[in-house]
N, C-alpha and C positions, 0 to 999 in steps of 0.2 A: 359208605354205598353209590358215590358218584361212580365208578370208576366199571356200575349197571347201565351205567345210559346209553343206551342202542344195545346193549345182550341181548341179543337172541337165546329164551329161558326158559324151563319146564318146571313147575310151579307143582310137586307133587302134596298130594292132599292126604287122607289122613292111614287108606290103601295103598299099600306102589304104586299099583296098577290105575290109578285111579288121579285123574288130573290135565294140567290143561298147560300146550304153551302156545309165548307171544315173545316181541317186543318189550323191552320198559322204553319206555317212550317218558316220562319227566320220572326225582327220585328230590322228598321231598323229607331230608330229616331217615324220619326210621319208615319210613316210607317211598316205597315203589308204585307208579303203576305200568301196566304190563298191557299193550295193547295185544285181545286175544287172535290170533292164528285160528277162527269158529269158521267153517265153510259157514253153516246154522245163521238162516235170519233170521228166528227166532233165537238165537241164545243170548250174547250179552258182547261189547263192541270190548271193551276191558275189565280190568279191576285194579284196584287197591291192593294190596299184599304190602302187610306191617311184618317189618325183619323179626325185627323181635321175636312178635308170636309165631312167626314160620320156623317149620323145623329144617325146609330143607329147601333150596334154592339149588336149581342147574346149571347151569350153563352153555350152552348144547351150541357145536363147531357149524 
């Protein structure tokens, strides 16, 4: 998963239209940390994603 480090990604949730985008800033085994591009100040800064449990991660251009 190290090849994802520094890439802008979209993490899809259960439904195709739900998810979020951000940049992968850390890779630790099967876990990646995505710094989320969320302008909402009450949202969150980032999220750890278990790549074995996540069904789909899209690398954005």
